[in-house]
C-alpha positions as CSV (number, residue, x, y, z in Angstrom):
1,M,-10.8,34.0,-44.2
2,I,-8.5,31.2,-43.9
3,K,-9.4,27.6,-42.8
4,N,-7.9,24.7,-41.9
5,I,-9.8,21.6,-42.8
6,S,-8.7,18.2,-41.7
7,V,-10.3,15.5,-44.1
8,I,-10.8,11.8,-43.4
9,K,-12.7,10.3,-46.7
10,G,-13.1,6.7,-45.0
11,D,-14.1,3.9,-46.7
12,G,-16.8,3.0,-49.1
13,I,-18.6,5.8,-50.8
14,G,-16.8,8.4,-48.3
15,P,-14.1,9.1,-51.0
16,E,-16.6,10.3,-53.9
17,V,-18.9,12.4,-51.7
18,I,-16.2,14.0,-50.0
19,K,-14.6,14.7,-53.4
20,Q,-18.0,16.4,-54.6
21,T,-18.3,18.4,-51.2
22,I,-14.6,19.9,-51.3
23,K,-15.5,20.6,-55.2
24,V,-18.6,22.7,-53.9
25,L,-16.6,24.2,-51.0
26,N,-14.0,25.2,-53.2
27,S,-16.2,27.5,-55.7
28,I,-17.9,28.8,-52.1
29,A,-13.9,30.1,-51.8
30,I,-13.6,31.3,-55.2
31,K,-16.8,33.4,-54.9
32,Y,-16.4,35.0,-51.3
33,G,-12.7,35.0,-51.5
34,H,-11.7,32.6,-48.8
35,D,-8.9,30.0,-48.7
36,F,-9.5,26.5,-47.4
37,H,-6.7,24.6,-47.0
38,Y,-7.4,20.6,-46.6
39,K,-5.3,17.7,-44.9
40,N,-6.0,14.5,-45.8
41,A,-5.9,12.2,-42.8
42,L,-6.4,8.7,-42.6
43,A,-9.3,6.5,-40.6
44,G,-11.5,3.7,-40.5
45,S,-10.4,0.6,-43.0
46,K,-7.2,1.9,-45.0
47,A,-5.8,3.0,-41.3
48,I,-6.3,-0.7,-39.9
49,E,-4.4,-1.6,-42.9
50,K,-1.7,0.9,-43.2
51,F,-1.1,1.8,-39.2
52,G,-2.9,-1.6,-37.4
53,S,-5.5,0.8,-36.0
54,P,-8.9,2.7,-37.4
55,M,-8.2,5.9,-35.5
56,P,-4.2,6.8,-35.5
57,E,-3.1,9.2,-33.4
58,E,-1.3,10.9,-36.2
59,T,-5.1,11.6,-37.6
60,I,-6.5,12.6,-34.2
61,N,-3.5,15.2,-33.7
62,N,-4.3,16.5,-37.3
63,C,-7.9,16.5,-36.3
64,L,-7.1,18.7,-33.1
65,K,-5.2,21.0,-35.1
66,S,-7.6,22.2,-37.5
67,D,-10.4,24.4,-37.8
68,A,-12.7,21.8,-38.3
69,V,-13.2,18.0,-39.9
70,L,-14.8,16.8,-43.0
71,F,-15.1,13.1,-42.3
72,G,-16.9,10.9,-45.0
73,C,-17.9,7.7,-43.5
74,I,-16.6,4.2,-42.1
75,G,-17.3,1.2,-42.2
76,D,-16.4,-2.3,-44.2
77,P,-17.9,-5.7,-44.0
78,K,-14.3,-7.3,-44.1
79,Y,-13.7,-6.0,-40.4
80,D,-17.0,-7.0,-38.6
81,H,-15.8,-9.4,-36.5
82,N,-12.8,-8.2,-35.7
83,P,-12.1,-7.8,-31.9
84,I,-13.2,-4.5,-30.0
85,G,-11.4,-1.4,-30.7
86,M,-10.4,-2.6,-34.1
87,R,-13.1,-2.1,-36.3
88,P,-13.6,1.0,-38.4
89,E,-16.3,2.3,-36.2
90,D,-14.6,2.4,-33.2
91,G,-12.1,4.5,-34.6
92,L,-14.7,7.1,-35.3
93,L,-16.0,6.5,-31.7
94,K,-12.6,7.4,-30.3
95,L,-12.1,10.6,-32.5
96,R,-15.3,11.8,-30.6
97,K,-13.8,11.0,-27.4
98,K,-10.5,12.7,-28.2
99,M,-12.2,15.8,-29.5
100,N,-14.8,15.9,-27.1
101,L,-17.4,16.0,-29.3
102,Y,-20.0,15.8,-27.1
103,C,-23.3,17.3,-29.2
104,N,-24.3,15.8,-32.3
105,I,-26.9,18.1,-34.4
106,R,-29.0,16.4,-36.8
107,P,-31.4,18.6,-38.7
108,I,-34.4,16.5,-40.3
109,F,-36.6,18.4,-43.0
110,V,-38.0,17.3,-46.1
111,F,-37.7,18.6,-49.3
112,P,-41.4,18.9,-50.9
113,E,-40.4,18.7,-54.5
114,L,-39.0,15.2,-53.5
115,Y,-41.7,13.0,-52.3
116,R,-39.5,10.2,-51.8
117,S,-41.2,8.9,-48.4
118,P,-43.1,5.7,-47.6
119,I,-44.9,8.2,-45.4
120,K,-47.9,9.7,-46.4
121,K,-47.5,12.9,-48.4
122,E,-49.8,15.3,-46.1
123,L,-48.2,14.2,-43.2
124,L,-44.7,15.3,-44.3
125,N,-46.0,19.1,-45.3
126,E,-43.5,21.3,-43.2
127,V,-41.5,19.0,-41.5
128,D,-38.5,20.5,-39.6
129,F,-37.1,19.1,-36.6
130,V,-33.3,19.3,-35.2
131,I,-32.4,15.9,-33.0
132,Y,-29.6,16.9,-30.2
133,R,-28.1,13.7,-29.4
134,E,-25.3,13.4,-26.7
135,L,-22.2,12.0,-28.2
136,T,-19.7,11.1,-26.0
137,G,-21.5,9.3,-23.3
138,G,-23.9,6.6,-22.3
139,I,-24.1,3.4,-23.3
140,Y,-21.2,3.2,-26.5
141,F,-18.4,4.5,-24.1
142,G,-19.5,2.7,-20.8
143,K,-17.3,-0.4,-19.7
144,K,-18.5,-3.8,-21.7
145,G,-17.3,-7.0,-22.0
146,R,-18.0,-10.8,-21.4
147,C,-17.6,-12.9,-18.3
148,K,-15.2,-15.8,-18.4
149,N,-17.4,-18.4,-20.2
150,G,-18.1,-16.0,-22.7
151,E,-22.1,-16.8,-22.1
152,K,-22.7,-13.7,-20.5
153,A,-22.0,-10.0,-21.5
154,Y,-22.6,-6.6,-20.1
155,D,-22.5,-3.0,-21.4
156,Y,-22.6,-0.2,-19.0
157,C,-24.7,3.1,-19.7
158,I,-23.4,6.1,-17.3
159,Y,-24.1,9.5,-17.5
160,S,-23.1,12.6,-15.1
161,K,-25.2,15.4,-14.3
162,T,-22.1,17.8,-16.2
163,E,-22.5,15.5,-19.6
164,I,-26.6,16.3,-19.6
165,E,-26.4,19.7,-18.9
166,K,-23.7,20.8,-21.4
167,I,-26.1,18.9,-24.3
168,G,-29.0,20.5,-22.6
169,E,-28.1,24.3,-22.8
170,K,-27.2,23.6,-26.3
171,A,-30.4,22.5,-27.1
172,F,-32.7,25.0,-25.2
173,K,-30.5,27.8,-26.8
174,A,-31.0,26.7,-30.1
175,A,-35.1,26.2,-29.3
176,L,-35.0,29.8,-28.5
177,L,-34.0,30.4,-32.5
178,R,-37.0,28.3,-33.8
179,K,-40.3,27.1,-32.2
180,K,-39.1,27.5,-28.5
181,K,-40.0,24.0,-28.1
182,V,-37.8,20.8,-26.5
183,T,-39.1,17.3,-26.6
184,L,-36.4,15.1,-24.4
185,V,-36.9,11.3,-25.5
186,D,-35.8,8.8,-22.7
187,K,-37.1,5.4,-21.1
188,A,-37.5,6.8,-17.5
189,N,-39.9,4.0,-16.4
190,V,-37.1,1.7,-16.6
191,L,-33.6,3.3,-16.8
192,E,-32.1,5.2,-13.9
193,T,-29.6,7.4,-16.7
194,S,-33.1,8.6,-18.2
195,R,-34.4,9.6,-14.6
196,L,-31.3,11.5,-14.0
197,W,-31.8,13.1,-17.8
198,R,-35.0,14.3,-16.4
199,E,-34.1,16.0,-13.6
200,V,-31.4,17.7,-15.3
201,I,-33.2,18.9,-17.9
202,Q,-36.2,20.2,-15.9
203,K,-34.1,22.1,-13.6
204,I,-32.3,23.6,-16.9
205,S,-36.1,24.2,-18.3
206,L,-36.3,26.9,-15.3
207,D,-34.0,29.1,-16.7
208,Y,-36.1,29.0,-20.1
209,P,-39.8,30.0,-19.1
210,D,-40.0,31.0,-23.0
211,I,-39.3,27.1,-23.8
212,D,-42.2,24.5,-23.8
213,L,-40.6,21.3,-22.5
214,D,-42.2,17.9,-23.0
215,F,-41.4,14.2,-22.2
216,L,-41.6,11.2,-24.4
217,Y,-40.7,7.9,-23.8
218,I,-38.3,6.4,-27.0
219,D,-40.7,3.7,-27.9
220,N,-43.7,6.5,-28.1
221,A,-41.1,9.0,-30.0
222,S,-40.2,6.3,-32.4
223,M,-44.1,6.1,-33.4
224,Q,-44.8,9.8,-33.6
225,I,-41.5,10.5,-35.7
226,I,-43.6,8.6,-38.4
227,M,-47.2,9.3,-36.9
228,N,-46.9,12.9,-36.5
229,P,-43.4,14.1,-37.6
230,K,-44.6,18.0,-37.4
231,R,-45.1,17.9,-33.7
232,F,-41.4,18.3,-33.2
233,D,-39.1,21.2,-32.8
234,I,-35.8,19.9,-31.1
235,I,-35.3,16.3,-30.1
236,L,-33.2,16.1,-27.0
237,T,-31.7,12.6,-26.3
238,D,-28.7,10.1,-25.5
239,N,-26.3,8.6,-27.4
240,M,-28.1,5.4,-28.3
241,F,-31.7,6.7,-28.4
242,G,-30.3,9.2,-31.1
243,D,-28.4,7.3,-33.0
244,I,-31.8,5.5,-33.6
245,L,-34.3,8.1,-33.8
246,S,-32.0,10.0,-36.4
247,D,-31.6,6.9,-38.9
248,E,-35.6,6.3,-38.6
249,S,-35.9,10.2,-39.4
250,S,-34.3,9.5,-42.7
251,V,-37.5,7.3,-43.7
252,L,-39.3,11.2,-44.0
253,T,-36.8,12.5,-46.3
254,G,-36.7,9.7,-48.4
255,S,-33.0,8.7,-48.2
256,L,-30.4,8.3,-45.9
257,G,-28.5,10.1,-48.6
258,L,-30.0,13.6,-48.0
259,L,-29.2,14.2,-43.8
260,P,-26.2,16.1,-42.7
261,S,-24.9,16.2,-39.3
262,A,-22.6,18.5,-37.1
263,S,-20.4,17.1,-34.2
264,I,-19.7,20.4,-32.1
265,G,-17.1,20.1,-29.3
266,D,-15.7,22.9,-27.0
267,Y,-13.0,23.6,-29.1
268,K,-13.2,21.7,-32.3
269,S,-16.3,20.3,-34.1
270,M,-16.8,17.9,-37.0
271,F,-18.8,17.7,-39.9
272,E,-20.6,14.3,-41.5
273,P,-23.5,12.9,-43.7
274,I,-25.1,10.4,-41.6
275,H,-25.2,7.5,-43.9
276,G,-22.8,4.7,-43.7
277,S,-20.2,3.6,-46.1
278,Y,-22.6,1.8,-48.3
279,P,-20.0,-0.5,-49.7
280,Q,-22.5,-1.7,-52.8
281,A,-22.1,1.5,-54.5
282,K,-18.4,1.9,-54.1
283,G,-17.0,3.1,-57.4
284,K,-20.5,3.1,-59.1
285,N,-20.7,6.6,-59.2
286,I,-24.1,6.4,-58.0
287,A,-23.8,7.5,-54.4
288,N,-25.8,10.5,-53.2
289,P,-23.6,13.3,-52.3
290,L,-25.8,15.5,-50.8
291,G,-25.7,14.8,-47.1
292,C,-21.9,15.4,-47.1
293,I,-22.6,18.5,-49.4
294,L,-25.1,20.0,-47.1
295,S,-22.7,18.5,-44.0
296,G,-20.3,21.4,-45.2
297,S,-23.3,24.1,-45.3
298,M,-23.4,23.5,-42.0
299,M,-19.6,23.6,-41.6
300,L,-19.7,27.1,-43.3
301,E,-22.3,28.1,-40.4
302,Y,-20.0,27.3,-37.9
303,F,-17.3,29.5,-39.2
304,G,-19.8,32.3,-39.5
305,M,-20.1,32.3,-43.2
306,Y,-23.9,32.7,-43.4
307,K,-24.1,34.3,-46.9
308,E,-21.9,31.4,-48.3
309,K,-24.1,28.7,-46.3
310,N,-27.5,30.5,-47.6
311,L,-26.2,30.0,-51.3
312,L,-25.0,26.7,-50.6
313,D,-28.3,25.7,-49.4
314,E,-29.9,27.5,-52.2
315,A,-28.0,25.4,-55.0
316,V,-28.8,22.0,-53.0
317,K,-32.8,22.8,-53.2
318,N,-32.4,24.6,-57.0
319,S,-30.3,20.9,-58.1
320,I,-33.7,18.5,-56.4
321,E,-36.2,21.3,-58.0
322,K,-34.3,20.4,-61.5
323,K,-33.9,17.0,-60.6
324,I,-30.5,16.5,-60.8
325,C,-30.3,13.5,-58.4
326,T,-29.1,10.1,-57.8
327,P,-30.8,7.0,-58.3
328,D,-31.7,6.9,-54.4
329,I,-34.1,9.7,-54.6
330,I,-34.9,9.9,-58.5
331,N,-36.1,7.1,-61.0
332,S,-32.7,5.7,-62.3
333,K,-33.5,6.2,-65.9
334,L,-33.7,10.3,-65.1
335,S,-31.0,10.1,-62.6
336,S,-27.5,11.7,-62.5
337,T,-24.6,10.5,-61.2
338,T,-22.3,11.4,-57.9
339,E,-20.1,13.6,-60.2
340,E,-22.8,15.4,-62.2
341,V,-24.6,16.5,-59.0
342,G,-21.4,17.9,-57.4
343,N,-20.7,19.9,-61.1
344,Y,-24.0,21.3,-61.2
345,I,-24.0,22.8,-57.5
346,K,-20.6,24.0,-58.4
347,N,-21.8,25.7,-61.2
348,Y,-24.8,27.2,-59.9
349,I,-22.8,28.5,-57.0
350,I,-20.3,30.1,-59.5
351,N,-22.9,31.9,-62.0
352,Q,-24.7,33.4,-59.1
């Protein structure tokens, strides 16, 4: 099978984790007779420096022409005080909107061999849930600005029934293949947008009588993720709440570096680790590539390559069992480099 993949390495540790992911994907391609063509595109700080934009039109066009996008991470403290629209992170928001990547899927799982969480171990047994985060609406994309004197600011949060329906259907269909439970996280006691979410999701639930639907306010959900994470199967929520909850959930795994994500659109999709650019680790060969590699696994599933995905996941699990891990998840005296982790997973796949 031939697949054209746009690759955005991004900033900080992005190029390092992308390098290992492509190495692993190439081992899959060799083993199963696929042909992956990669086309590099600039975004983030490097794009600002070269094109004066964090997301050039050339990059967007490349992504729209590809079968999928593999994304590293973007962000650079150097540009933190740039005006709105000229920060590296603004480029990612622009790409999500242009590609209509409305559904962000973030699986939260715990490797029992790797207990690094500050949460009690007994609370983490069998934790396995997925966050479905709406990605192209809400407060991140609403009108924002300041009044003339600069002493008042505003951010509008706007959602339509159609936007909620699209991701709601995705979440309920996913629940049918799992433990048949959807939890809508909102703030319906305060926010009108949340009340609309409840109305729409309750109506959708009528078409899925086998799905158990419940509701949690965002503050309670934040506590429950720490106190009783096993209660969740599918968490469905809006853009901002999903951003917060998925980062919080990384505490269960012990490291942001372990978690992948998929951003699904009507025609194209993008795959990226949930971690940031981690500039402090840039060039030190210590960044954890597993979140990016597992994002590559989600891309294989998107391509319908289920055997390939299962082997890649098996290789990652084996690397953890053998303690071939970066310093964020293992004692630094025993840790491996970014490169060594990628090489181990690549060799495992080839030798199976």
